[in-house]
C-alpha positions in Angstrom: -47.4 69.9 -37.0 -48.8 67.6 -39.4 -48.3 63.7 -38.7 -45.1 64.4 -36.8 -45.6 63.0 -33.4 -45.2 65.5 -30.5 -42.2 64.3 -28.2 -41.5 67.0 -25.7 -43.5 69.5 -23.4 -42.2 72.4 -25.5 -44.0 70.9 -28.6 -46.8 70.0 -26.8 -47.1 73.7 -25.4 -46.7 75.1 -28.7 -49.3 72.8 -30.7 -52.1 73.3 -27.9 -51.5 77.2 -27.4 -50.9 77.0 -23.6 -47.9 78.2 -22.0 -45.1 75.9 -21.3 -44.9 77.2 -17.5 -48.9 76.3 -17.1 -48.0 72.8 -18.7 -45.4 72.1 -16.6 -47.6 73.2 -13.6 -50.6 70.9 -14.7 -47.9 67.9 -14.8 -46.6 68.5 -11.6 -50.1 68.9 -9.8 -53.2 68.8 -12.2 -55.4 70.5 -9.4 -52.9 73.6 -9.3 -54.0 75.1 -12.4 -57.7 76.3 -13.0 -60.6 74.0 -13.8 -61.2 75.3 -17.5 -57.2 75.3 -18.3 -57.1 71.7 -17.0 -60.1 70.8 -19.0 -58.3 72.4 -22.2 -54.8 70.5 -21.4 -56.4 67.5 -20.9 -58.5 67.7 -24.5 -55.0 68.6 -26.0 -53.4 65.5 -24.5 -56.2 63.3 -26.0 -56.1 65.3 -29.5 -52.0 65.0 -29.9 -52.1 61.7 -28.0 -48.9 63.1 -26.0 -47.7 61.4 -23.3 -45.0 62.9 -21.2 -41.9 61.3 -19.9 -42.9 61.6 -16.3 -39.5 60.4 -15.0 -38.0 63.5 -16.9 -40.3 65.8 -15.5 -39.6 64.2 -12.0 -35.8 64.6 -12.2 -36.1 68.5 -13.3 -37.6 69.5 -10.0 -35.5 70.8 -7.3 -37.0 67.7 -5.2 -38.0 64.6 -7.0 -40.8 62.5 -6.0 -38.7 59.5 -6.1 -38.6 57.3 -3.3 -35.6 54.7 -2.9 -36.0 51.3 -1.5 -33.4 48.7 -1.0 -33.8 45.3 0.5 -31.1 42.8 1.1 -32.5 39.8 -0.6 -35.9 40.2 -2.9 -36.2 36.3 -3.5 -36.8 36.1 0.3 -40.8 36.2 0.5 -40.8 38.3 3.7 -38.6 40.9 1.9 -40.7 40.8 -1.0 -44.1 41.1 1.1 -42.2 44.3 2.7 -41.1 45.8 -0.4 -44.6 45.2 -1.9 -46.1 46.9 0.7 -44.1 49.9 0.9 -44.4 50.6 -2.8 -48.2 50.5 -2.4 -47.7 53.4 0.4 -45.6 55.3 -1.5 -47.7 55.3 -4.8 -51.0 56.1 -2.4 -48.9 59.2 -1.3 -48.0 60.5 -5.0 -44.6 59.2 -5.0 -42.7 57.0 -7.4 -40.9 54.2 -5.5 -37.6 53.0 -6.9 -36.9 49.6 -5.6 -33.5 47.3 -5.6 -32.3 44.2 -4.1 -28.5 44.1 -3.2 -29.3 40.1 -3.5 -26.8 39.6 -0.5 -23.6 41.5 -1.9 -22.2 44.2 -0.5 -21.0 45.7 -4.0 -24.6 45.5 -5.5 -25.9 47.5 -2.4 -23.4 50.0 -3.0 -24.2 50.2 -6.5 -27.9 50.6 -5.5 -26.9 53.4 -3.1 -25.0 55.2 -5.9 -27.7 54.7 -8.6 -30.2 56.1 -6.0 -28.0 59.1 -5.3 -28.1 60.0 -9.1 -32.0 59.9 -9.7 -32.1 62.5 -6.3 -34.1 60.8 -4.1 -36.7 62.7 -2.0 -36.0 60.0 0.8 -35.1 56.3 1.3 -36.4 53.3 2.9 -33.2 50.8 3.6 -32.9 47.1 5.1 -29.3 47.0 5.1 -27.3 43.7 4.6 -25.9 44.0 7.7 -22.6 42.1 8.3 -21.8 42.4 4.6 -22.8 46.1 4.2 -20.0 48.5 3.7 -21.7 50.6 6.8 -19.4 53.9 5.9 -21.0 54.0 2.3 -24.5 53.4 3.7 -24.1 56.3 6.7 -22.8 58.5 4.0 -25.4 57.9 1.6 -28.0 58.6 4.9 -26.2 61.9 5.7 -27.1 63.4 2.3 -30.5 61.6 2.0 -33.5 61.4 4.5 -33.3 57.7 5.2 -35.3 55.4 7.4 -34.0 51.9 7.8 -35.9 49.0 8.6 -35.7 45.2 9.9 -31.7 45.1 10.4 -30.7 48.0 12.9 -27.3 49.3 11.9 -27.1 52.7 13.5 -27.9 54.3 10.2 -30.4 56.9 9.2 -32.5 59.1 11.5 -34.9 56.5 12.6 -35.1 52.7 12.7 -38.2 50.6 12.5 -38.3 46.8 13.3 -39.4 43.9 15.5 -38.7 43.6 19.1 -36.8 40.2 19.0 -36.4 39.7 22.9 -40.1 39.7 23.0 -41.2 37.8 20.4 -38.9 35.0 21.1 -39.5 35.2 24.5 -43.3 34.6 23.6 -42.6 31.4 21.3 -40.1 30.1 24.0 -42.3 30.2 26.8 -45.3 28.6 24.9 -43.0 25.8 23.7 -41.8 24.9 27.3 -45.1 24.9 28.7 -46.6 22.6 26.1 -43.5 19.9 25.5 -40.2 19.7 25.8 -38.1 22.9 26.1 -36.6 23.6 22.5 -33.2 23.8 20.9 -32.5 26.6 18.9 -31.4 26.2 15.0 -29.7 29.8 14.3 -29.8 31.4 11.2 -26.6 32.4 9.4 -25.0 35.6 10.8 -26.0 37.8 7.8 -27.6 40.7 10.0 -28.1 41.9 13.4 -31.3 39.9 13.8 -29.2 36.5 13.8 -27.3 37.6 17.1 -30.2 39.1 18.6 -32.7 36.2 18.3 -29.9 33.7 19.7 -29.1 36.0 22.6 -33.1 36.5 23.3 -33.4 32.7 23.1 -30.8 32.2 25.7 -32.1 34.8 28.0 -35.6 33.3 27.7 -34.7 29.9 28.4 -32.6 31.0 31.6 -35.5 32.8 33.1 -37.3 29.8 33.0 -34.9 28.0 34.4 -33.9 25.8 31.2 -30.8 24.9 29.8 -30.1 26.7 26.3 -28.9 24.4 23.2 -27.9 26.0 20.1 -27.3 24.3 16.7 -24.8 26.4 15.0 -24.3 26.6 11.3 -21.3 27.4 9.4 -23.1 28.9 6.5 -22.9 32.4 5.7 -25.4 33.2 2.7 -29.1 33.6 2.3 -30.0 30.3 1.2 -31.7 29.7 4.5 -34.2 26.7 3.2 -31.0 25.0 1.9 -29.4 25.4 5.3 -32.4 24.0 7.3 -32.7 20.9 5.0 -28.9 20.1 4.6 -27.9 20.5 8.6 -31.4 19.0 9.3 -31.0 15.9 7.7 -27.4 15.6 9.0 -28.7 16.1 12.6 -31.6 13.8 12.4 -29.4 11.1 10.5 -26.4 11.3 13.3 -29.3 11.5 16.0 -27.7 14.7 17.3 -30.6 17.0 17.6 -30.4 18.1 21.3 -34.3 18.4 21.7 -37.5 17.0 19.9 -38.5 20.5 20.0 -36.7 22.9 17.6 -37.3 26.6 17.6 -35.8 28.1 14.1 -34.7 31.8 13.7 -36.7 32.2 11.0 -39.5 30.5 9.2 -37.1 30.0 5.9 -34.7 27.7 8.2 -37.8 26.1 9.5 -39.3 25.4 6.0 -36.1 23.3 5.5 -36.3 21.5 8.6 -39.6 20.4 7.9 -38.4 19.0 4.6 -35.5 17.1 6.4 -37.8 15.7 8.6 -40.2 14.7 5.8 -37.4 13.1 3.9 -35.7 11.2 6.9 -39.3 9.7 7.6 -39.8 11.6 11.0 -43.6 13.0 11.6 -43.7 16.7 12.7 -46.4 18.0 14.7 -48.2 18.0 18.4 -50.4 15.1 18.1 -49.8 11.4 18.8 -47.3 9.8 16.8 -45.3 12.9 16.2 -41.4 12.6 16.4 -40.6 16.1 17.0 -42.2 19.8 16.8 -41.0 22.7 14.7 -41.3 26.1 15.1 -40.0 29.4 13.2 -40.0 33.2 13.5 -41.7 36.2 11.1 -44.7 34.5 9.9 -43.3 33.9 6.3 -46.0 34.4 4.0 -45.7 30.9 3.0 -45.6 29.2 6.6 -49.4 28.6 6.5 -48.9 26.6 3.5 -46.0 24.2 4.7 -47.1 20.6 5.6 -47.5 20.6 8.8 -48.5 24.2 8.8 -45.7 26.3 10.7 -46.4 27.4 14.2 -44.3 31.0 14.5 -44.4 34.5 15.6 -45.8 37.0 13.3 -43.9 40.2 12.9 -46.3 43.3 12.3 -45.6 43.5 8.7 -48.3 46.7 8.5 -47.3 48.3 11.5 -43.5 48.2 10.4 -44.2 49.4 7.1 -46.5 52.4 8.0 -44.5 53.7 10.4 -41.4 53.5 8.3 -43.0 55.7 5.4 -44.8 57.8 8.0 -41.3 58.7 9.8 -39.8 59.1 6.1 -42.4 61.4 5.2 -42.3 63.4 8.3 -38.5 63.9 8.0 -38.5 64.8 4.5 -41.4 67.5 5.1 -39.6 68.6 8.1 -36.4 69.5 6.0 -34.0 69.2 9.0 -32.3 66.5 10.8 -33.7 65.2 14.1 -31.8 65.8 17.4 -31.4 62.2 18.1 -31.6 58.6 16.5 -35.3 57.3 16.9 -36.0 53.6 17.3 -39.5 51.8 16.9 -40.1 48.1 17.8 -43.2 46.2 17.4 -44.2 43.2 19.5 -44.5 39.9 17.4 -47.7 37.7 17.9 -47.7 34.1 18.5 -49.3 32.0 15.5 -50.3 28.4 16.7 -50.8 25.7 13.6 -49.7 22.2 13.7 -46.1 22.2 13.6 -45.6 22.6 17.3 
C-alpha cells in the first residue's frame, strides 16, 4: 500500500493478511484469539501504525460497551466526585463511560437522554434533576435502557441507590441538641426530593427530642447553593433573625455560604469559647474539611453508593430481563465532627 495510511479495519486486515472476522474478534476481546494470532496482529499494528476507531467498533456491536452517566450539576463537587468514581468503576469493568451534565436545566437533561439513546448504551446511571425533570421522558428512556438511578429518588428505573436522609439528619440533630442550643434548619432550594426529605427528617428528629423545629425558608430555586447561603445568611445575621445560634444546613454547600456570611459579618463560628454560632452541614462535600473552621457534617457513603449502583446496573444488563419490582437501597450516613459545631 506504499506510504498510504491505513484508515479502516478492512484495509488493516488486507495489509496484514489476517481475515477481517479475526481482526474484529481481536478488537472486541484480545483474549478471544489464539496467542500466535494475537501476537501477529499486534506486530502488524506496530508495523502499520494502525489505531482503530474504537467508538465505531463499539457502535457496530449489537450490545455496545457504552455506559451513560447523567448528573444534574457537574459543578457541584458532590456530583463531580460521584461521576469520577462511577467512571472509574465502569472503565475497570471494560466499559466506556459517557458523562453528561444537565446543568440544572430540563431541556439539557432531555438532550442528554436523546443523545445517549442514539449511542445505543448497554445501560445508564442517572441522578435525575428532580423537580425540573421531564419525568415522562426519563421514564420512557428507562423503559428502553437498563437504568439505575442514584441520589434523587423519582420512581424511575429498576433500582434506586442513595442515602437514608432520615437516619443521617436524625444523627446530626441528636448530636447538636446534646452539645448546645437545638439547631434551626437552613433548607436548600427545592431542586430535588432530597430537599423535602431532609426538611421532613429534621422536623421529625426535633419532635422526637421534644424540641420545636425552626426552619429558614429560601425563595431561590437554582443550584447556586453557596450564594443562597451567603446572601440569606448575611440578611438573617444583620437583621438578627436567626432562630438559633446553631444552624443545621440541608447540605454542605449551603453551609459553606453561611460560613462566608458569618465571616463577613464578624461572627466567629465554632464550638469553643468566644464563638457566636455553630454551623453544620450534610453530605461531607469534598471541600468541607478545608473550610475555616472545618465543617461538621454527615458523610454520605460515596463508595457504597457508587459500587452498589454499578453492580446493580451490571446485574440488570447481564440478566437481559426486567425485575419484577423496583428495588431501593439506602445507606446510612456517618457523623463527621470538625470545628464548626
